[in-house]
N, C-alpha and C positions, 0 to 999 in steps of 0.2 A: 497281390498286396502292393499298394503304391507307397513310395518313399515320402512323397509330399502330398499334403491335402489339396484337393482341387478347389477351384474358386467357389464351387457350390457349397463348400463347408463353411464359408464365412459370408453368408448373404447380407448380413447387416452392415458390414464394413466395406462392401464392394460397390463403390461409386453410387451412393444414395443421394444424388443431386448436389454433391459437393460439401455437405455438412461435415463429413468425416475429415476432409482436407482442411476445412475451416477450423475444426477442433485441434488439428495437429499444429496449426499456427497460433491460435488463440490461447491454447493451454500454456505453452512456454512463455508467451508474452504476458499472460496474466501472472504467472509465477515471478517473472523478472520485475514486472511493475509493482507487485506486492512487496517484493524484497526491497526495492528502491524506496517505496513509500515508508516502510518500516524503518529503514536506515535513516531517512530524512527526519522522521519523527524523533528518533533517538538522539540524533545530533542536535536538533532544535532544543530538545529538553536539556541536554548537557550544556549547551551554550547559555541557556536561560539560567541554569543553576550556577554556572561559573560567573556570570556577570551580576548575579544577585537579583535578577528580575523575577518577579512573581509571574509565572506563566499560568495564570488562571484560565478559566474556560473562555473568557473573552480576550485573553492575552493582553491585559490592561497595561502592562509595562511598568507597574509600580514597584519600587524597590521594597524588598522584604524587610519588615521592621521599621520602615520609614514612617514618621508621623505625618499626618496630613497638615498642609499649611492652613493657618487660621484664616477665616474669612476677613477680607478687608472691610473697614467701615465704609458705608456708603453715604 
């Protein structure tokens, strides 16, 4: 009885052209990038709420509750 499994027990993760090493790098990078994206999104929303800007889908930058300016006569 062997104490440790041999390399043959894990044929899928044993140097399959480098994709396993790539996943070991891209996995954590993806998680950190996603966390930073989420944090940036939350901070942007908080700043928009604090400044009273309407952060609509286009991010128009219009003040909430502000009335539009009347058209000038031409």
